[in-house]
C-alpha positions in Angstrom: 12.0 20.9 69.3 14.6 19.3 67.2 13.1 15.8 66.7 9.8 17.4 65.6 11.6 19.6 63.0 13.4 16.5 61.6 10.1 14.7 61.3 8.7 17.6 59.4 11.7 17.7 57.1 11.4 14.0 56.4 7.7 14.3 55.7 8.3 17.3 53.4 11.1 15.4 51.6 8.9 12.4 51.1 6.1 14.5 49.8 8.4 16.2 47.4 9.7 12.9 46.1 6.1 11.7 45.6 5.3 14.9 43.6 8.5 14.6 41.6 7.7 10.9 40.8 4.1 11.8 39.7 5.5 14.7 37.6 7.9 12.3 35.9 5.1 9.7 35.2 2.9 12.4 33.8 5.7 13.6 31.5 6.4 10.0 30.3 2.7 9.6 29.6 2.6 12.8 27.6 5.6 11.8 25.7 4.0 8.4 25.0 0.8 10.0 23.7 2.9 12.4 21.6 4.8 9.5 20.0 1.6 7.6 19.4 0.0 10.6 17.7 3.1 11.1 15.6 3.1 7.5 14.5 -0.6 7.7 13.7 -0.1 10.8 11.6 2.8 9.2 9.8 0.7 6.1 9.0 -2.1 8.2 7.7 0.3 10.2 5.5 1.9 7.0 4.3 -1.5 5.5 3.4 -2.6 8.7 1.7 0.6 8.8 -0.3 0.2 5.1 -1.3 -3.4 5.6 -2.2 -2.6 8.7 -4.3 0.2 7.0 -6.0 -1.7 3.9 -6.7 -4.8 5.8 -7.9 -2.6 7.7 -10.4 -1.4 4.3 -11.7 -4.9 2.8 -11.9 -4.4 0.5 -8.9 -6.1 2.9 -6.5 -8.0 2.1 -3.4 -11.5 3.0 -4.6 -10.3 5.4 -7.3 -11.3 5.1 -10.9 -9.0 2.7 -12.8 -6.8 4.2 -15.4 -6.6 2.8 -18.9 -4.1 0.2 -19.9 -1.9 1.1 -22.8 -0.6 -1.3 -25.4 3.0 -1.3 -26.5 3.1 -2.5 -30.1 6.2 -4.1 -31.6 6.8 -4.8 -35.2 6.1 -8.5 -36.1 4.5 -9.3 -32.8 1.6 -11.1 -34.4 -0.8 -8.3 -33.3 -3.0 -8.7 -36.5 -4.3 -12.0 -35.0 -4.7 -10.9 -31.4 -8.1 -10.7 -29.6 -7.5 -7.3 -28.0 -10.9 -7.2 -26.3 -10.0 -10.5 -24.5 -6.7 -9.0 -23.3 -8.4 -5.8 -22.2 -11.1 -7.8 -20.3 -8.4 -9.8 -18.4 -6.5 -6.6 -17.7 -9.6 -4.9 -16.3 -10.3 -8.0 -14.1 -6.7 -7.9 -12.9 -7.0 -4.2 -12.0 -10.1 -4.9 -10.0 -8.6 -7.7 -8.0 -5.5 -5.6 -7.4 -7.6 -2.8 -6.1 -9.3 -5.3 -3.8 -5.8 -6.5 -2.8 -6.5 -10.0 -3.9 -3.0 -10.7 -5.0 -3.5 -14.4 -5.5 -6.2 -13.8 -8.1 -4.1 -11.1 -9.7 -1.2 -13.5 -10.0 -3.5 -16.1 -11.6 -4.7 -13.5 -14.1 -1.1 -12.5 -14.9 -0.3 -16.2 -15.4 -3.3 -16.5 -17.8 -2.1 -13.4 -19.7 1.4 -14.9 -19.9 0.1 -18.2 -21.2 -1.6 -16.2 -24.0 1.7 -14.4 -24.7 0.9 -11.1 -23.1 3.3 -9.4 -20.7 2.3 -6.6 -18.4 4.0 -3.9 -16.4 1.5 -2.8 -13.6 3.4 0.3 -12.5 3.1 1.8 -16.0 -0.2 0.2 -16.9 1.2 -1.2 -20.2 1.0 -4.5 -22.0 2.6 -6.1 -25.0 2.9 -9.4 -26.8 5.9 -11.3 -25.5 6.2 -13.9 -28.3 5.4 -14.0 -32.0 3.8 -17.5 -32.5 1.7 -19.9 -30.6 -0.8 -17.4 -29.2 -3.4 -20.0 -28.5 -6.9 -18.8 -27.6 -5.9 -15.2 -27.8 -6.0 -15.3 -31.5 -9.2 -14.2 -33.3 -10.6 -16.9 -35.5 
């Protein structure tokens, strides 16, 4: 009779709670997977955008380096500059930047600065920063 019906109701209610809990866990797992997939897609898009942007600027990850352009200024002492040495240092700097060796890139920037050369990586340009005292950059 009645006690048996109550037992069945309790068993059914317990079973339904178990099914509901499993359903909620599965929904949470699906949502977690969806969020992880979205994050992974965003990372890939971000990396692709950085690589495309960097490649266009010559600092690409595996892309061909772009050419550095010189900004000439009147009276900058450019008649005495060893352009091939500057270009060589700039090519080395581009290579170490592509390899993400920022310490070596900073050292090369420092060497260029000691020689009187300033660079702007984003635009791939260089220029003489001072007029005199060019040291070893001058052709003899």
